[in-house]
C-alpha positions in Angstrom: 7.4 34.1 -15.8 3.7 33.3 -15.4 2.6 30.0 -14.2 -0.5 28.3 -15.2 -2.8 27.9 -12.2 -3.9 24.5 -13.4 -0.9 22.8 -14.9 -1.4 19.4 -16.5 -0.7 16.8 -13.9 1.5 14.9 -16.3 3.9 17.8 -16.6 6.1 19.4 -14.0 8.5 22.4 -14.1 12.2 21.8 -13.6 14.7 24.3 -12.3 15.4 26.0 -15.6 11.8 26.7 -16.4 11.2 23.9 -18.8 8.6 21.2 -18.2 9.0 17.5 -18.5 6.7 14.6 -17.9 6.5 13.5 -14.3 6.6 9.9 -13.1 2.9 9.8 -12.6 2.4 10.5 -16.3 3.4 6.9 -17.2 0.5 5.0 -18.5 0.4 1.2 -17.9 -1.2 -1.2 -20.4 -4.8 -2.1 -19.7 -3.6 -5.6 -18.7 -1.8 -4.3 -15.6 -5.1 -3.5 -13.8 -6.5 -6.9 -14.7 -3.4 -8.7 -13.4 -3.4 -6.6 -10.3 -7.0 -7.5 -9.5 -6.4 -11.2 -10.3 -3.4 -11.5 -8.0 -5.0 -9.6 -5.1 -8.0 -11.9 -5.4 -5.7 -15.0 -5.5 -3.9 -13.7 -2.4 -7.1 -13.2 -0.5 -8.5 -16.6 -1.6 -5.3 -18.5 -0.6 -5.4 -16.9 2.9 -9.1 -17.7 3.2 -8.5 -21.3 2.2 -5.6 -21.5 4.7 -7.8 -20.1 7.5 -10.9 -22.3 6.9 -9.5 -25.5 8.5 -8.6 -23.6 11.7 -11.7 -21.3 11.8 -13.3 -23.4 14.6 -10.2 -23.1 16.8 -9.9 -19.3 16.3 -13.6 -18.8 17.1 -13.7 -21.0 20.3 -14.4 -19.1 23.5 -11.1 -20.0 25.2 -9.1 -18.8 22.2 -11.0 -15.6 21.6 -8.9 -13.4 24.0 -5.6 -14.7 22.5 -6.9 -14.1 18.9 -8.0 -10.6 19.8 -4.7 -9.8 21.5 -2.8 -11.2 18.5 -4.8 -9.1 16.0 -4.5 -5.9 17.9 -0.8 -6.5 18.8 0.0 -7.4 15.2 -1.8 -4.3 13.8 0.0 -2.0 16.3 3.4 -3.6 15.6 3.0 -3.4 11.8 1.9 0.2 12.1 4.9 1.1 14.3 7.4 -0.6 11.9 5.8 1.0 8.9 6.0 4.4 10.6 9.7 3.8 11.5 10.6 2.9 8.0 8.8 5.9 6.5 10.4 8.2 9.1 13.8 6.9 8.2 13.1 7.3 4.5 11.8 10.8 4.9 14.6 11.9 7.2 17.6 10.4 5.5 16.7 10.0 1.8 15.4 12.4 -0.8 12.0 11.7 -2.4 
């Protein structure tokens, strides 16, 4: 059996040699991209509005080390937890 060197990305070969559409071939309506952008913007705007009343507290000189430690610690903890979840998913579940 000869394989096409550049198969269409929307098709994949199954064990018996036939091809079927892959999950990535699913096309979403145009509106999905619009709603995705709108909700991401709304999320960012809501967090910005929540931060504004406390901005002076976070930027004060006495609070700066605590803010920096919290940002770095939160980033490291989130990365560690995401790594553990992905390791468990890769190790114990099939893709």
